[in-house]
C-alpha positions, 0 to 999 in steps of 0.5 A: 754665403758670398762674402762682402768683398766678393767683387774684389775676390772676383777680379782676383780670380780673374787676374789669377785665371781662376775662372771657375771660382769667378763663375761660381761668384757671379752666379751666386750674385745673379741669383741674390740680385737679377737686375744688375747687368754688369754681373752678367756681363762678367759672368759671360767673360768669365766663360768665355775665357774658359773657352765656353763661347756659346755660354757666354753668348747666351749670357750676354745677349739674354740679358740684353734682351730683357733690357730696358736700356739697351744702349746703356747696358751695351755700352757697359758691356763693351766697356768691360770687355775692352777694359780686359782685352787691352790688359791681355794686351799688356801681358802679351795675351794676343789670342785671348784679346783677340777672342774678346774682340771678335766677340766685340765685333759680333755685338757691334760690327762696325766699332772702328776703335775695335777694328783697329785694336784687331788689326794692331793685335795681327801685327803684334802677334807673330804667330797670327795668321788672320787675314789682315786685308779683310780687317783692313776693308772693314776699317776702310768701310768704317772710315769712309761712313764716318771718323767722328767715333775713330780714336785718332791716337789709335789710328796713328799708332796703327799706321806706325806699326802697320807700315813697318808690318808691310816692310816684311810682308809683300801680300800686305801692300796692296791692302795697306796702301789702300787703307793709307789713302782712305785715312789721308782722304777721310780727314778734312785738311785741318786734321790730315796733317796728323796722318800725313806726319805720321805716315812720312815719319814711318817712311823714313824708317822703312828707307833708312832702316829697313831698306825699303826705300821703294815702300817709302817712296809709294806711301809718300806719294800718297801724302803728297797728293793730300797736302792742303794747298796752303802747306807750302813747307810740309809740301816741299818736305815731303817732295824732298823726302821723295826724292831720297827715296827715289835715289835710294831705289836706284829711280835716279831720274825721278829723284833728280826731277823731284830734287829740281822741283824742290829747288824751284820751290825754294824760296830762300838761299837756305832752301836752295842750298838744301835742294841743290844738295839732293839734285848733286846727290841724285847725279853722283848716286847715279854715277853718270852725270860728271858734268852736270854734278860739277856744275851743280857743285860750283853752284853749291859753293856759290850759294854757300859763300853767299849764306855765310856772308849774309847770315840769314836767319833759318827759321825751320830747324830740319833746313838747319840739319840739312845745312850741316852737310850740304858741302859733304861732296866736295872732296868727291870732285877736288883735292882742295882741302884748305878751301873746302875746310874753311868753307865747311867750317863756316857754314858749320858754325852757322849751323851751330849758332841756329841749333844753339838758339834752338836748343838754348835751354839744353845747352845752358843746362848742359854746361851748368852740369859740366861746371857742377861735375868739374868741381868733382873731377880728378885728374887721375880718375880711375874710370873714363866714360867714353861714349860712341855715337853712330848710325852704323852699329850694324853691318856697315863699313864703320862698324867693320872697322870700329868693332875691334876697339870694342873688344880690346877696350880695357873695361876697368878703366873705360866704360863704354856707351854706345849711342845708336841712331837706329829706329828699327825693331830689335837687335841683330846678331851682329849688333848684338855680339860686337857692340851691345855684348861689348859695351857698358850701356847701349841705347837706341834712338830715333833720328829725331831724338836729339832732345833725349839723346843729350839727356841720356849722355848728361845723365850717363855722364859722359866724359868724352863723346866720340862721333863715328858719323861725321857729315854722313848723318845730319842729325849728329851734327845737331846733337854735337852742336849743343855740346852733350859732353865735356870732350867731343872727338870725330873719328872715321865718318868721312872727314871733320865736320867743322863744328866749333863744338868738336875739340878733336879730330883723330888721325895719324901722321900719314892721313893728314899732314902737319900743314892741315892744321892750318884749315882744321878748325878742331885740334888734329890729334895724331895717334903714333902710327895709324888711325885705324887698325883691324885684326882682319876679316871674315873670308867665305868662298868666292863665287866669282870665276873668270870663265863666268865672265869669259876672261881668259886665264892668262889675262891680267884683271884689275879690280875697282870698288866704285860707287856712283859717289866716287866716279871722277871722270878725269881719274877714270882716264887714268885707268883707261890708260892703264888698261890700254897700256897692259895687253890682255887685261880687264877691269872689273867694276863694282859698286852702286849705280845706275847700271845702264847709264853707267855702261854709256858713261864708261863706254865713252871714256873707254872710246876717248881712251881708245880702250875695247869696251868689251874689256870692261866688266860690271859686277853685281854685288856679292851676296855677303861682305864675306864673299865680296872679300873672297872675290877680291882674289880674282883681281891681279891688281886693285885700282883705288879711287881719287881724290876720294880713296877707299877706306874699308876697301883699301883694308880689305884688299891689302888683308887679301894680299892684293896689290893695290895703286893709289894716288895720294893727294893733300886732302884726308880722303886722298891720303887714306890708302897711302897711310894704310899701305904705309901701316901695313909696310907696303909702298909699291903702289903709292903714287904721288902724281897722275903719271905715277899712277899710271906707271905704277899700274901698268908695272904692277900688271906686267910684272908677275914677279913684282905681284907676287912679292907684295902679296908675300909681303901683305901676308907676312905684315899680318904678323908684324904690322901696325895695320893688322894690331887692333890691340895696340891700336885700342891702347894707343887710342886709350892713351889719346883719351887719357891725355884728352882728359888730362888737357881738359882738367889742366885748362 
């Protein structure tokens, strides 16, 4: 006899996957009440889940054929199937969810929402091999007929996931492109912006986190062509992002052209500064527009001075964010730290005041939390909570350097938290090994999650927040402006950001002279020996050989790693003078830039200095960082860049025992290599003037015995030098944190 609570029992059988018992209950219920259609729907569902598809279909269609309200009954059946399909997704049972939705498709073939769910299942299940192109064709067809029945939220979710899916599957690109195109053209002007904003957000992810700026540009172009005419801000923003995508995809001319159009569309000084920065970026990443880049830099200085003087109100948070690093290229051109830092501090102060206006409630709450926590602060805290924030917790120069401090941190005295600006899926093995496994807590946040990130830092009650990015990521400036921790410091990155909310800039006695405090807004905290130390680098087998480059065995090879950013024409002339003075010498150049334009650029400089252009070789990128380091062994001498020295590249060069020639300036970026060489116990190759730079370059090229002596000294320094003692360096950093905390309490 069927129990009174049989329906609850039947539902339990469904969830427990006891389908036979469930079938029996519904069959008995149908015998008692043949007119209740829902019993047939659940019976068919249970039969389907037992792989009795034919019996399930017969059960459903027989009941529907006898229905007097077929539309109502069909809808009830679909709702039951839809509910179970959604439940299956929550438990990641994609194959059953797929089977259910395929039966929904047979009942109503053009149900747009069911089709979207099917697309989502294909994307979610890595093992699914169904042809997504066919599904997207059905979705496009349904959208072209009508959008009224389409669940916009579901459509947006599918767009979000399918664009990331496309980055991994080349065969799907055309189908997804056509799908996005139909989505954009199926909605009216008043509704299409939802689709555009979704696509553009994903385009940023494609370029920044999945390294597919080509795809980002392709989809962004679709959005640009569909922006309603009266949406001027959105049009400018998409054009701005397209310029970034083009540049990152090495389509430099298109990137520069788009950036110049942004500049023309800019109405305010702030908009002009943001756009001019992108123009400047295009010239610099290309690496072959020295004069044009220099001219635009001078314009950037004038525009910034005008902004600082007039203090206009900037309405859009995205413009404020971009303003914060609008001067980041200054140290690449001129070693004028006093002017550069004062100007940077002025624009950072301007930005911070606007960030505070935008996030007034957060700022007030943060300071309230600090006050409440301070009542319980003690001088001798047993454990300090230190937070590191960066977008570089991955295979990146910053991570190759900072990973050692995570290895050696005293976990009993310091609880390490990582806040990663990373919107990609999953965590790779490098990040897991060096950061996740070495941290008390590790978080990932999207680029536009300042509010959530600040809340998390507050919830974790971080004592000292350490920024590893500085001006390399403008979103970090927004977060730090609202003072998310009692003490905020900058370490690594490019240089200081000049934000008033930053308490300390971590350096050492060599990289910043005493006079630097006169123009730094942050307090410079000098560690006793070096501001960076590593235990070494992984080395692979080299794949670069002289014979492959048509270089004789007895030739002298000079090597430089020089991205487009670092190409400084006056300094390149010095390097050409060295090549000219050393017979049978060659210069190998490695670094991102426009390959064809770079050859023209270097050929002009070579001709001006009387150097045979055939003695200059351009290298492709090595297949890995470890191979790149191994390839450094081909060099007799590495020539450093100026006024922006190498950092990771300098450490790699010294670790490989290769002599280095560097020119020392005044600014942080012009003293990096100098400080590292001192901390590796090497002074040969340190030049204080242009003439000394050429002299050292020539001398090291001609004096084989001196090169051998330096290589021997560098190998010996691995056992004694501060530069290669990451454990001691970590202790110095920890002492600095404790002293910062004491100073905070005393204040």
